[in-house]
C-alpha positions as CSV (number, residue, x, y, z in Angstrom):
1,M,33.4,75.8,93.0
2,R,36.3,73.5,92.7
3,I,38.7,76.2,91.6
4,A,37.4,78.4,94.5
5,I,38.3,75.6,97.1
6,I,41.7,75.1,95.7
7,I,42.5,78.8,95.8
8,G,41.3,78.9,99.4
9,L,43.5,75.9,100.4
10,L,46.5,77.5,98.6
11,A,46.0,80.8,100.2
12,A,45.5,79.2,103.7
13,T,48.8,77.3,103.8
14,A,51.1,78.0,100.9
15,S,50.1,74.4,99.9
16,A,51.5,72.3,97.0
17,Q,50.2,69.1,95.3
18,M,52.3,65.9,95.5
19,P,53.3,64.7,91.9
20,L,51.4,61.8,90.7
21,P,52.0,59.3,88.0
22,A,50.0,59.7,84.8
23,F,46.6,57.9,84.7
24,S,46.8,54.4,83.1
25,S,43.3,52.7,83.7
26,T,40.4,52.5,86.0
27,F,40.2,49.5,88.2
28,T,36.7,48.8,89.2
29,S,35.7,46.4,92.0
30,G,32.9,45.9,94.5
31,A,35.2,45.6,97.5
32,L,38.8,46.6,96.7
33,T,40.3,50.0,97.3
34,R,43.7,51.1,96.3
35,G,46.2,54.0,97.1
36,F,49.8,54.6,97.9
37,Y,52.1,54.7,100.9
38,F,55.4,56.5,101.6
39,Q,57.7,57.6,104.4
40,A,57.5,61.3,105.3
41,P,60.9,63.0,104.3
42,V,60.0,66.1,106.4
43,G,57.1,67.3,108.6
44,F,53.9,68.4,106.7
45,S,50.3,68.5,106.9
46,I,47.8,67.2,104.4
47,V,45.3,70.0,103.8
48,G,43.3,68.7,100.8
49,L,42.5,65.4,98.9
50,R,40.8,64.6,95.7
51,V,40.3,61.3,93.9
52,P,40.6,61.6,90.0
53,D,37.2,60.4,88.5
54,E,38.0,59.4,84.9
55,S,34.9,57.1,84.9
56,N,32.7,60.0,85.9
57,H,30.9,58.3,88.7
58,G,30.6,61.6,90.6
59,L,31.3,60.6,94.1
60,Q,34.7,60.2,95.8
61,N,36.0,58.6,99.1
62,V,39.4,58.9,100.9
63,A,41.1,57.7,103.9
64,V,44.4,58.8,105.4
65,Y,46.5,56.7,107.9
66,K,49.4,57.2,110.2
67,L,51.1,53.7,109.9
68,A,53.0,52.2,112.7
69,A,55.6,50.9,110.3
70,Q,56.0,50.2,106.7
71,P,52.9,48.1,105.7
72,P,53.4,44.4,105.4
73,A,53.5,42.6,102.0
74,Y,50.2,41.1,100.9
75,P,48.8,38.8,102.1
76,T,49.8,39.7,105.6
77,T,47.8,42.8,106.8
78,A,48.1,45.4,109.4
79,S,45.5,47.9,110.7
80,G,44.9,51.0,112.8
81,G,46.1,54.5,112.4
82,L,43.1,56.0,110.7
83,Q,43.5,59.7,110.8
84,F,40.8,61.0,108.4
85,Y,38.0,59.6,106.4
86,S,35.6,61.3,104.0
87,G,33.0,59.6,101.7
88,G,30.3,60.5,99.3
89,V,31.8,63.8,98.4
90,A,31.3,65.1,94.9
91,S,34.4,64.1,92.9
92,S,34.6,67.7,91.3
93,V,35.9,69.2,94.5
94,V,38.9,69.2,96.8
95,I,38.2,67.7,100.3
96,P,39.5,69.8,102.9
97,A,41.7,67.9,105.4
98,N,43.7,68.6,108.6
99,V,46.3,65.8,109.2
100,A,49.9,66.5,110.3
101,F,52.9,64.1,110.0
102,N,56.4,64.2,111.5
103,Q,59.5,63.4,109.5
104,G,59.9,59.6,109.3
105,D,56.3,58.8,109.8
106,W,54.7,56.2,107.5
107,V,51.8,57.7,105.6
108,G,49.1,55.5,103.9
109,I,46.3,57.0,101.7
110,L,43.5,55.1,100.1
111,G,41.0,56.4,97.8
112,A,38.4,55.7,95.0
113,C,35.3,57.1,93.3
114,G,32.2,55.0,93.9
115,D,30.0,53.9,96.8
116,S,29.4,51.1,99.2
117,T,28.7,48.7,96.1
118,T,31.7,49.7,93.8
119,M,35.1,51.2,93.9
120,R,36.5,52.9,90.9
121,N,40.3,53.3,91.5
122,S,42.3,55.7,89.3
123,Y,45.4,53.6,88.5
124,G,48.9,54.9,87.7
125,A,52.4,53.4,87.8
126,G,53.7,52.3,91.2
127,N,57.0,53.1,92.8
128,F,56.6,56.4,91.5
129,S,59.3,59.2,92.2
130,S,57.2,61.9,93.9
131,S,58.1,64.6,96.4
132,V,56.9,66.3,99.5
133,L,57.7,70.1,99.9
134,G,60.6,69.6,97.4
135,Q,62.0,66.6,99.2
136,P,62.1,63.3,97.0
137,V,60.0,60.4,98.1
138,T,58.9,57.3,96.4
139,I,55.0,56.4,96.6
140,S,54.2,52.6,96.4
141,R,51.2,50.5,96.0
142,F,48.9,50.4,99.2
143,I,45.8,48.2,99.2
144,T,42.9,47.0,101.2
145,Q,40.7,44.1,100.2
146,T,37.8,46.0,101.5
147,N,35.4,48.8,100.3
148,I,36.3,51.9,102.4
149,V,32.9,53.4,102.1
150,A,31.4,50.2,103.6
151,N,33.8,50.3,106.6
152,Q,34.2,54.1,106.9
153,G,38.0,53.6,106.5
154,V,38.4,51.2,109.3
155,A,40.4,48.6,107.2
156,A,43.2,46.1,107.1
157,Y,45.8,47.0,104.7
158,S,49.0,45.8,102.9
159,S,51.7,46.8,100.5
160,E,52.1,45.1,97.2
161,G,55.3,45.2,95.4
162,A,55.7,47.5,92.3
163,G,52.1,47.2,91.2
164,S,49.9,50.1,90.1
165,I,48.9,52.8,92.8
166,G,45.5,54.1,93.3
167,R,45.9,57.8,92.4
168,V,44.7,60.4,95.0
169,E,45.6,64.0,94.6
170,V,47.2,65.3,97.8
171,W,47.7,69.0,98.7
172,I,50.4,69.5,101.5
173,S,51.6,72.3,103.6
174,D,54.6,73.0,105.6
175,V,52.7,75.0,108.4
176,T,52.4,72.6,111.2
177,I,51.7,72.2,114.9
178,Q,52.9,69.2,116.9
179,G,52.6,68.5,120.6
180,A,54.6,66.5,123.1
181,G,54.0,65.7,126.8
182,P,52.3,63.4,129.0
183,G,49.0,65.0,128.9
184,T,48.3,64.7,132.6
185,P,47.1,67.3,135.1
186,G,50.0,69.2,136.5
187,T,52.3,68.8,133.4
188,A,53.0,70.7,130.3
189,M,51.9,69.9,126.8
190,S,54.7,71.5,124.7
191,F,53.9,72.7,121.1
192,G,56.3,73.1,118.2
193,L,55.1,75.6,115.6
194,S,56.7,75.4,112.1
195,S,55.9,77.9,109.3
196,P,59.1,78.1,107.3
197,K,57.9,80.9,104.9
198,D,56.6,83.1,107.8
199,A,59.9,83.9,109.6
200,G,59.6,87.3,111.4
201,L,55.7,87.2,111.4
202,P,53.6,87.3,114.5
203,Y,51.7,84.2,115.5
204,Q,48.8,83.5,117.8
205,V,48.1,79.9,119.3
206,A,44.6,79.0,120.4
207,T,43.1,76.0,122.4
208,S,39.4,75.1,122.3
209,L,37.1,72.2,123.1
210,G,36.0,71.7,119.6
211,T,37.4,71.6,116.0
212,G,34.9,74.1,114.5
213,P,35.7,74.7,111.7
214,T,35.7,78.6,112.1
215,P,35.6,80.3,108.8
216,I,38.2,82.8,107.8
217,G,37.1,84.0,104.6
218,Q,37.4,81.1,102.2
219,R,39.6,79.3,104.7
220,S,38.9,77.8,108.0
221,L,40.5,77.2,111.3
222,G,39.9,73.8,113.0
223,L,38.9,75.2,116.2
224,T,35.6,76.2,118.0
225,L,35.2,79.9,119.1
226,D,34.2,78.7,122.7
227,S,35.1,80.0,126.1
228,L,38.3,78.2,126.3
229,F,39.4,79.6,122.9
230,A,38.7,83.1,124.2
231,A,40.6,82.4,127.4
232,S,43.6,81.1,125.5
233,V,44.1,84.2,123.2
234,S,43.2,86.8,125.8
235,G,46.8,87.0,127.2
236,N,45.5,87.0,130.8
237,L,46.6,83.5,131.8
238,P,50.3,83.4,130.7
239,T,51.1,80.8,133.3
240,V,48.6,78.5,131.6
241,F,48.8,79.3,128.0
242,A,52.6,80.0,127.7
243,N,54.0,81.9,124.7
244,Y,50.6,81.6,122.9
245,S,51.4,84.8,121.1
246,G,54.9,85.8,119.7
247,T,57.1,85.9,116.6
248,I,57.9,83.1,114.3
249,G,61.7,82.8,114.5
250,A,64.3,83.2,111.8
251,S,64.3,79.4,111.3
252,G,60.6,79.4,110.7
253,S,59.6,77.9,114.0
254,A,58.5,78.8,117.4
255,S,57.3,77.0,120.6
256,A,54.4,77.4,123.1
257,A,53.1,75.3,125.9
258,L,49.8,74.5,127.6
259,N,50.5,74.2,131.5
260,I,47.6,71.8,132.4
261,P,46.2,72.7,135.8
262,P,46.7,70.0,138.5
263,F,43.2,69.1,139.0
264,A,42.1,65.5,138.6
265,V,38.6,66.7,137.3
266,L,40.2,67.7,134.0
267,K,41.0,64.0,133.1
268,G,39.0,62.8,130.1
269,I,38.7,66.2,128.5
270,T,39.9,66.5,124.8
271,L,41.6,69.6,123.8
272,H,42.4,71.0,120.3
273,T,45.2,73.5,119.5
274,A,46.2,75.3,116.3
275,F,47.9,78.6,115.3
276,V,47.9,81.3,112.7
277,T,50.3,83.9,111.5
278,F,49.6,87.4,110.6
279,S,50.5,89.7,107.7
280,G,48.9,93.0,106.7
281,S,49.0,91.9,103.1
282,A,47.2,88.6,103.6
283,P,43.5,88.0,103.2
284,L,41.8,89.2,106.4
285,G,45.3,89.7,107.8
286,V,45.8,85.9,108.3
287,Q,48.8,84.7,106.4
288,S,48.9,80.9,107.3
289,I,46.8,78.5,109.3
290,S,48.1,75.3,110.9
291,N,46.6,72.0,111.3
292,T,44.9,71.1,114.5
293,F,46.7,69.1,117.3
294,T,44.3,67.2,119.4
295,F,45.1,65.2,122.8
296,Q,43.1,64.1,125.6
297,I,44.0,64.8,129.2
298,Q,44.8,61.4,131.0
């Protein structure tokens, strides 16, 4: 099962695993969770996570944060920015994720095997020279004095010098969608599509009211096949769904836009957008699948 999931992730996004330091020990605590943080050298998406389970507990738990800044040194703490949490998952599998970061973002990852009564952290050397999509990056000790299962990842966190990191396997992809705009009726939400290995391939963007997931073979698209999805891919509303289909440019990028109709009744609606690229030689004809960009109309 674990191998099948990894193969599916790799096929979906040409993903790669961030290098980690070698395992050194298991740090066990009832209420302390460890991980690592770094500053993104390039834009990327996290598409899979797994906590090494050297103690054979059997369950893993992970949380991913987009930090407002480099985390403060302990005992000072910061909070907020939780992008993804998953708990109580069998430690033998890779947890699918869908979290995008821009170049320069601060990324925090916490993870341990265990449950609400114990955290079993897989330790490795801190300030480790890793890489993101071939770009060098240093991953450093990131901590919370809490059990992330007990608080569902909503935690106060800190950095702590050159101490051991909590090892979490992270699979990343360079297939990303990011949005920019005020998100208000009568304005445009502009989307930047990036898929460097898919230059020259056709793409399709879609927007829906839910995040699915919608299976594509062993892979999944983080959108729901609802009426908005159907309208966005129909090609019948180009003034609303601008450049939702086209070709990835020679630089590996493209752009699209959602022109939000000028109706106040739309305020409060949450929309989700993603894209795929196509190739006749790919499984089910789908070469790459992006993360899902989410925003609420204000």
